[in-house]
C-alpha positions in Angstrom: -3.9 -17.5 3.4 -3.3 -13.9 4.3 -3.4 -11.3 1.4 -1.8 -7.9 1.9 -2.2 -4.6 0.3 1.2 -2.9 -0.2 1.0 0.9 -0.3 -0.2 2.2 3.0 -0.2 -1.2 4.6 3.1 -3.0 4.3 5.0 0.3 4.0 3.1 2.3 6.6 0.6 2.0 9.4 -2.4 3.1 7.3 -1.0 6.4 6.2 -1.6 7.1 2.5 1.2 7.9 0.1 -0.2 11.4 -0.3 0.0 12.1 3.4 3.6 10.9 3.6 4.6 12.7 0.5 3.1 15.9 1.9 5.2 15.4 5.1 8.4 15.0 2.9 7.4 18.0 0.9 6.9 20.2 4.0 10.2 19.0 5.4 11.9 20.2 2.2 10.4 23.6 2.6 7.0 23.3 0.9 4.2 25.6 2.1 1.0 24.4 0.6 -1.8 22.9 2.8 -2.6 19.2 2.5 -5.9 19.9 0.7 -4.1 21.8 -2.1 -1.2 19.3 -2.2 -3.6 16.3 -2.3 -5.2 17.6 -5.5 -1.8 17.9 -7.2 -0.8 14.5 -5.9 -3.9 12.8 -7.3 -3.1 14.4 -10.7 0.5 13.1 -10.5 -0.9 9.6 -9.6 -3.0 9.5 -12.8 0.0 10.7 -14.8 2.2 8.0 -13.2 -0.3 5.3 -14.3 0.1 6.5 -17.9 3.9 6.7 -17.7 5.5 4.4 -20.3 7.4 1.5 -18.7 5.8 2.1 -15.3 5.5 -1.7 -14.8 9.3 -2.0 -15.0 10.2 0.6 -12.4 11.7 -0.3 -9.1 10.5 1.2 -5.8 13.0 4.1 -5.7 12.6 4.8 -9.4 8.8 5.0 -8.9 9.2 7.5 -6.0 11.6 9.6 -8.2 9.0 9.5 -11.1 6.1 10.5 -8.8 8.2 13.4 -7.4 9.1 14.6 -10.9 5.4 14.5 -11.9 4.2 16.2 -8.7 6.4 19.2 -8.3 5.4 21.0 -11.5 1.8 20.8 -10.3 2.6 22.7 -7.1 2.9 26.5 -7.1 6.1 26.4 -5.1 7.4 23.1 -6.6 10.0 24.7 -8.8 12.0 26.0 -5.8 12.2 22.6 -4.0 14.7 19.8 -4.2 13.1 16.7 -5.8 16.0 14.7 -4.4 15.4 15.8 -0.8 11.7 14.9 -1.0 12.3 11.5 -2.6 15.0 10.7 -0.1 12.8 11.5 2.8 9.9 9.5 1.6 12.1 6.6 0.6 14.0 6.4 3.9 10.8 6.6 6.1 9.1 4.0 4.0 12.0 1.5 4.0 12.2 1.8 7.8 8.6 0.7 8.1 9.0 -2.2 5.6 12.1 -3.3 7.5 10.1 -3.3 10.7 7.2 -5.3 9.1 9.6 -7.9 7.7 9.8 -9.4 11.2 6.0 -9.9 11.1 6.1 -11.4 7.7 8.8 -13.9 8.7 6.7 -15.0 11.7 3.5 -15.4 9.6 5.4 -17.1 6.7 6.0 -20.2 8.8 2.2 -20.8 9.4 0.4 -19.1 6.4 0.5 -18.7 2.7 1.1 -15.0 2.2 0.0 -13.1 -0.9 0.4 -9.4 -1.8 -1.3 -7.1 -4.2 1.8 -5.6 -5.8 5.3 -5.5 -4.1 8.8 -4.8 -5.2 11.9 -7.1 -4.9 14.3 -4.4 -3.9 12.5 -4.0 -0.6 13.7 -7.4 0.5 10.4 -9.0 1.5 9.4 -10.9 -1.7 10.7 -14.2 -0.3 7.8 -14.3 2.2 5.1 -14.3 -0.5 3.7 -17.3 -2.3 1.5 -15.1 -4.5 2.0 -11.6 -6.0 -1.1 -10.2 -7.7 0.4 -7.3 -9.7 -2.4 -5.4 -11.3 0.0 -4.1 -14.0 0.6 -7.7 -15.1 -2.8 -9.2 -14.4 -4.6 -6.3 -16.2 -7.1 -5.8 -13.3 -6.9 -3.1 -10.6 -8.6 -2.8 -7.2 -11.4 -2.7 -6.2 -12.2 -5.2 -9.0 -12.9 -8.5 -7.1 -11.2 -10.5 -9.9 -7.8 -9.3 -8.6 -8.5 -10.9 -5.3 -10.0 -14.0 -6.9 -6.8 -14.3 -9.0 -4.7 -14.3 -5.9 -6.8 -16.8 -4.1 -7.0 -19.2 -7.1 -3.3 -19.9 -7.4 -2.5 -23.6 -7.3 -1.6 -25.2 -4.0 -3.1 -22.5 -1.8 -5.7 -23.1 0.9 -7.8 -20.1 0.5 -10.5 -20.7 3.1 -10.4 -19.2 5.6 -8.5 -16.2 4.1 -7.8 -12.7 5.3 -7.3 -9.4 3.4 -5.2 -6.8 5.2 -5.3 -3.3 3.8 -5.6 0.4 4.6 -8.1 1.5 2.0 -11.7 0.7 2.9 -13.1 1.0 -0.6 -10.3 -0.7 -2.5 -9.1 -3.3 0.0 -11.7 -4.0 2.6 -15.2 -3.7 1.0 -14.4 -5.9 -2.1 -12.6 -8.5 0.0 -15.5 -8.8 2.5 -17.9 -9.1 -0.4 -16.0 -12.3 -1.5 -16.3 -13.7 2.0 -12.8 -13.0 3.2 -12.1 -11.9 6.8 -10.7 -8.3 6.7 -8.2 -6.4 8.8 -8.4 -2.7 8.3 -5.2 -0.7 9.1 -6.5 2.8 9.6 -6.4 5.7 12.1 -9.1 5.6 14.7 -10.6 8.8 13.3 -11.6 7.0 10.1 -15.0 5.3 10.4 -16.2 2.2 8.6 -18.6 2.9 5.7 -20.6 -0.3 6.1 -22.0 -2.1 9.1 -20.4 -5.4 9.9 -17.0 -4.8 8.3 -14.1 -4.9 8.8 -13.6 -8.1 10.9 -11.0 -6.3 12.9 -9.2 -3.0 13.0 -5.4 -2.6 13.4 -3.5 0.4 14.8 -0.2 -1.0 13.5 0.5 -3.9 11.2 2.4 -5.6 14.0 -1.0 -6.1 15.7 -2.0 -8.6 13.0 0.0 -11.5 14.6 -2.2 -11.4 17.7 -5.4 -11.3 15.7 -4.4 -14.4 13.6 -3.4 -16.3 16.7 -6.7 -15.6 18.6 
Protein backbone atom coordinates (compact mmCIF):
# COMPACT_ATOMS: atom_id res chain seq x y z
CA UNK A 1 0.00 0.00 0.00
CA UNK A 2 1.10 3.56 -0.71
CA UNK A 3 -0.40 6.26 1.49
CA UNK A 4 -0.27 9.87 0.27
CA UNK A 5 -0.59 13.20 1.97
CA UNK A 6 -2.64 15.62 -0.14
CA UNK A 7 -1.72 19.26 0.51
CA UNK A 8 1.84 19.96 -0.59
CA UNK A 9 2.25 16.43 -1.99
CA UNK A 10 -0.40 15.46 -4.53
CA UNK A 11 -1.07 19.11 -5.36
CA UNK A 12 2.53 20.39 -5.34
CA UNK A 13 6.13 19.23 -5.29
CA UNK A 14 6.64 19.85 -1.60
CA UNK A 15 5.59 23.51 -1.61
CA UNK A 16 3.32 24.42 1.30
CA UNK A 17 -0.02 26.13 0.77
CA UNK A 18 1.32 29.26 2.47
CA UNK A 19 4.19 29.52 -0.02
CA UNK A 20 1.88 29.10 -3.00
CA UNK A 21 -0.76 31.43 -1.57
CA UNK A 22 1.95 34.05 -1.06
CA UNK A 23 2.95 33.73 -4.72
CA UNK A 24 -0.68 34.24 -5.76
CA UNK A 25 -0.97 37.19 -3.36
CA UNK A 26 2.16 38.83 -4.80
CA UNK A 27 0.92 38.22 -8.35
CA UNK A 28 -2.27 40.08 -7.41
CA UNK A 29 -0.25 43.09 -6.20
CA UNK A 30 0.41 42.22 -2.55
CA UNK A 31 3.57 43.69 -1.03
CA UNK A 32 4.15 41.95 2.30
CA UNK A 33 7.15 39.71 2.87
CA UNK A 34 6.61 35.99 3.26
CA UNK A 35 7.39 36.13 6.99
CA UNK A 36 4.59 38.65 7.65
CA UNK A 37 2.26 36.89 5.23
CA UNK A 38 2.92 33.49 6.81
CA UNK A 39 1.82 34.70 10.25
CA UNK A 40 -1.49 35.89 8.79
CA UNK A 41 -1.86 32.68 6.81
CA UNK A 42 -1.44 30.54 9.92
CA UNK A 43 -4.15 32.58 11.63
CA UNK A 44 -6.45 32.06 8.66
CA UNK A 45 -5.69 28.31 8.79
CA UNK A 46 -6.87 28.12 12.40
CA UNK A 47 -9.97 30.14 11.53
CA UNK A 48 -10.69 27.84 8.60
CA UNK A 49 -10.58 24.79 10.87
CA UNK A 50 -13.29 26.39 13.04
CA UNK A 51 -15.48 27.34 10.07
CA UNK A 52 -18.93 25.80 10.27
CA UNK A 53 -19.48 23.26 7.48
CA UNK A 54 -15.79 23.05 6.53
CA UNK A 55 -16.07 19.27 6.05
CA UNK A 56 -18.61 19.81 3.25
CA UNK A 57 -16.60 22.31 1.24
CA UNK A 58 -15.20 21.35 -2.13
CA UNK A 59 -11.69 22.28 -3.18
CA UNK A 60 -12.44 25.59 -4.89
CA UNK A 61 -14.87 26.57 -2.13
CA UNK A 62 -12.15 25.88 0.45
CA UNK A 63 -9.69 28.10 -1.43
CA UNK A 64 -12.29 30.89 -1.58
CA UNK A 65 -12.96 30.53 2.15
CA UNK A 66 -9.24 30.62 3.00
CA UNK A 67 -8.76 33.74 0.86
CA UNK A 68 -11.70 35.48 2.53
CA UNK A 69 -10.27 34.72 5.97
CA UNK A 70 -6.74 35.69 4.98
CA UNK A 71 -7.09 39.11 3.34
CA UNK A 72 -8.54 40.98 6.36
CA UNK A 73 -5.47 39.83 8.32
CA UNK A 74 -3.08 41.53 5.88
CA UNK A 75 -2.39 45.27 6.02
CA UNK A 76 -2.89 45.63 2.26
CA UNK A 77 -5.54 42.91 1.91
CA UNK A 78 -8.49 45.27 1.49
CA UNK A 79 -7.12 46.60 -1.79
CA UNK A 80 -6.61 43.21 -3.42
CA UNK A 81 -8.93 41.04 -5.47
CA UNK A 82 -9.81 37.82 -3.62
CA UNK A 83 -11.00 36.35 -6.92
CA UNK A 84 -7.63 36.94 -8.60
CA UNK A 85 -5.73 35.31 -5.72
CA UNK A 86 -8.06 32.31 -5.54
CA UNK A 87 -8.02 31.86 -9.34
CA UNK A 88 -4.23 31.87 -9.44
CA UNK A 89 -3.86 29.38 -6.58
CA UNK A 90 -6.60 27.11 -7.94
CA UNK A 91 -5.29 26.98 -11.50
CA UNK A 92 -1.67 26.30 -10.52
CA UNK A 93 -2.75 23.59 -8.07
CA UNK A 94 -5.06 21.85 -10.53
CA UNK A 95 -2.25 21.78 -13.11
CA UNK A 96 -0.01 19.82 -10.71
CA UNK A 97 -2.82 17.45 -9.68
CA UNK A 98 -3.54 16.78 -13.37
CA UNK A 99 0.14 16.00 -13.94
CA UNK A 100 0.24 13.65 -10.94
CA UNK A 101 -2.87 11.80 -12.11
CA UNK A 102 -0.66 9.97 -14.62
CA UNK A 103 1.51 8.67 -11.76
CA UNK A 104 -1.53 7.60 -9.74
CA UNK A 105 -2.94 5.74 -12.73
CA UNK A 106 0.37 3.89 -13.13
CA UNK A 107 0.63 2.96 -9.44
CA UNK A 108 -3.06 2.08 -9.17
CA UNK A 109 -2.49 -1.01 -11.32
CA UNK A 110 0.07 -2.47 -8.87
CA UNK A 111 -0.67 -1.00 -5.43
CA UNK A 112 -3.50 -0.19 -3.07
CA UNK A 113 -3.41 3.60 -2.79
CA UNK A 114 -4.61 5.59 0.20
CA UNK A 115 -4.81 9.31 0.81
CA UNK A 116 -5.05 11.47 3.90
CA UNK A 117 -7.84 13.73 2.69
CA UNK A 118 -8.67 14.43 -0.94
CA UNK A 119 -11.53 15.96 -2.91
CA UNK A 120 -13.67 14.41 -5.61
CA UNK A 121 -13.76 17.48 -7.83
CA UNK A 122 -10.04 17.12 -8.56
CA UNK A 123 -10.71 13.95 -10.53
CA UNK A 124 -8.30 11.55 -8.79
CA UNK A 125 -10.53 9.83 -6.22
CA UNK A 126 -10.98 6.80 -8.46
CA UNK A 127 -7.39 5.77 -7.85
CA UNK A 128 -7.73 5.46 -4.06
CA UNK A 129 -8.92 2.44 -2.11
CA UNK A 130 -8.75 4.35 1.19
CA UNK A 131 -9.47 7.96 2.12
CA UNK A 132 -8.53 8.84 5.71
CA UNK A 133 -10.34 12.16 6.07
CA UNK A 134 -9.40 13.64 9.44
CA UNK A 135 -12.63 15.63 9.51
CA UNK A 136 -14.64 12.41 9.43
CA UNK A 137 -12.33 10.16 11.42
CA UNK A 138 -11.96 12.79 14.15
CA UNK A 139 -8.17 12.45 14.27
CA UNK A 140 -5.59 14.77 12.73
CA UNK A 141 -1.94 14.33 11.81
CA UNK A 142 0.53 13.69 13.34
CA UNK A 143 -1.61 11.41 15.53
CA UNK A 144 -0.49 7.88 14.50
CA UNK A 145 -4.07 6.62 14.80
CA UNK A 146 -4.91 8.34 11.50
CA UNK A 147 -2.27 6.29 9.71
CA UNK A 148 -3.36 3.15 11.55
CA UNK A 149 -6.95 3.80 10.48
CA UNK A 150 -5.89 3.93 6.84
CA UNK A 151 -3.78 0.78 7.09
CA UNK A 152 -6.44 -1.25 8.89
CA UNK A 153 -9.08 -1.07 6.16
CA UNK A 154 -10.36 -4.54 5.16
CA UNK A 155 -8.74 -6.20 2.17
CA UNK A 156 -5.52 -4.18 2.21
CA UNK A 157 -2.04 -5.61 2.35
CA UNK A 158 -0.37 -3.05 4.57
CA UNK A 159 3.10 -4.56 4.80
CA UNK A 160 5.30 -3.28 3.27
CA UNK A 161 3.67 0.13 3.16
CA UNK A 162 4.84 3.59 2.18
CA UNK A 163 3.91 7.08 3.33
CA UNK A 164 4.49 9.89 0.86
CA UNK A 165 4.35 13.44 2.20
CA UNK A 166 5.92 16.88 2.29
CA UNK A 167 5.73 17.65 6.02
CA UNK A 168 8.46 15.96 8.05
CA UNK A 169 6.75 16.35 11.41
CA UNK A 170 3.17 15.54 10.34
CA UNK A 171 3.75 12.97 7.58
CA UNK A 172 7.20 11.43 7.77
CA UNK A 173 8.12 11.12 11.45
CA UNK A 174 4.84 9.51 12.65
CA UNK A 175 4.72 7.13 9.67
CA UNK A 176 8.32 6.03 10.27
CA UNK A 177 7.52 5.43 13.94
CA UNK A 178 4.87 2.94 12.82
CA UNK A 179 7.37 1.09 10.65
CA UNK A 180 6.30 2.48 7.28
CA UNK A 181 8.82 3.27 4.59
CA UNK A 182 8.76 7.01 3.95
CA UNK A 183 9.21 9.19 0.88
CA UNK A 184 9.75 12.86 1.75
CA UNK A 185 8.84 15.35 -0.96
CA UNK A 186 10.78 18.47 0.01
CA UNK A 187 13.28 21.02 -1.35
CA UNK A 188 16.94 20.08 -0.99
CA UNK A 189 17.40 23.04 1.38
CA UNK A 190 15.20 21.31 3.99
CA UNK A 191 17.15 18.97 6.23
CA UNK A 192 15.80 15.86 7.98
CA UNK A 193 15.22 16.34 11.71
CA UNK A 194 16.10 12.76 12.65
CA UNK A 195 18.82 10.36 11.57
CA UNK A 196 17.71 7.38 9.50
CA UNK A 197 14.54 8.89 8.08
CA UNK A 198 13.13 9.36 5.52
CA UNK A 199 13.72 6.20 3.52
CA UNK A 200 14.04 8.28 0.34
CA UNK A 201 13.74 11.92 -0.71
CA UNK A 202 11.84 13.05 -3.79
CA UNK A 203 12.38 16.18 -5.86
CA UNK A 204 9.05 15.75 -7.63
CA UNK A 205 6.23 13.31 -7.00
CA UNK A 206 6.88 11.77 -10.42
CA UNK A 207 10.13 10.33 -9.01
CA UNK A 208 8.09 7.97 -6.81
CA UNK A 209 7.47 5.46 -9.59
CA UNK A 210 11.19 4.76 -9.95
CA UNK A 211 11.58 4.39 -6.18
CA UNK A 212 8.80 1.82 -5.89
CA UNK A 213 10.10 -0.17 -8.86
CA UNK A 214 13.66 -0.41 -7.51
